[in-house]
N, C-alpha and C positions, 0 to 999 in steps of 0.2 A: 567480249563485252561490247555492247552497242550504246552509243551516246546519241541522244536525240536533241535536235535543235528546236527552234520555235515551231517549225513546221514538221510534222511527223514524216513527211515524204523526203525529208533531207537527212535521214539517219546516216551515220557514218561509223565505221568500225574503228575502235581504238585498241583492239587487241594487238599485242606485239607479235611479230612473226618469229616463231621459234628458230633457234640456230642449231645447225648440225656441226658439232665439234668432232675432230678426229684425233685420236691418240694412238701412237705407234709405240709399243713397248720395245725399246731398243737398248736395254741395259744388260742383257745376258751375254754369255760367252758363246753359246751354241756348241757345246762340247760334242754332241752327237754328229755334228756336221763338219767338224774340223779334222783336218788331216794332221798326223803327228808332226810337230815342229812348227805349225802355223801360229803366228803371234797375234793376228787380228781376230776379233770376234766375228762370227758368221755374218752379221749385218754389215760389216765393213769389208768383207771379202770382195775382190774385184770381179765383176761380171761384165764382159765386153768393155773393160777399161774404166768402169764406174762402180763405186761401192754399191752393194746390193740394196741397201736401204734407200739409195737415191732412185733406183728403179721404182720402189714402192711410193716414194713421195711424188715422183713424176706421174705415176698412174693415178694416184689420188688427186693430184692437181687438175687432172683432166675431167673430173666429175663435176658436172654443173648441178649443184645441189638444188637450185631453184627449178631447173628443168626436170630433174629426176623426181622432185616432189610435187610437180604441177603447181609451183609457186607457193607451196605451204611452208617451206623452210628456206632459210638463207644460210650461207656459209658462216662458220664460226672459227674458232681457234684451231690451228693445226699444230699439234704438239708431239714431240718425240721425247719419251722418257729415257734418259741415258744414265749410266752409272755416275756416281759422284766424282770419280777420278777420271772421267772420260775427257780426253783432249782432242780425239780424232774428229768428233762431230764439228766442233767450232772451226777447226783448221781445214778439213777436207769436204765435209758435207754441207755446211752452212752456205758456202759460196755457190753451190749447185742447187740448193733448195732454200732460196731467200724468204719464201713465205712461211717457212716452218720455224718454230721455236723449240729449243731444247731445254728440258728441265732435268737438272742433274740430281734426281731424287730416286734413282733406281734402287730396288730392294733386293732381298735375298731370293725372291721367287718372282715369276712373272705376275702373279696375282698381287703381290705386295707392290711391285713397280706400278702396275695399273692403278691401284688404290692411291698410291702416293701422287701419281700424276693427276688423278681426279680431284684431289684435295687442293 
């Protein structure tokens, strides 16, 4: 939308810059990737001493949304959907990923978790 002032040559844009929100579904167990006897879900398994999901958050933190979109977008909310009884994120992941929020609304399937996170 463009708003005009008294002089037509002084037009200015009033359109809001859209935001790019990121949602990581992190409520599952990852049964296909777990070895027998492992207690932690796949996303919390240690890779080089760091939970796997932290590698994901760090990679996504490196994305410059404004640069990647030629200034058309700005960064929005960074959200991980975790299971309702998840205590690992707050204790172990949150200190390593302070820009990220956790929503304990994970569902029975990945699709349900994503939908819950979007709401």
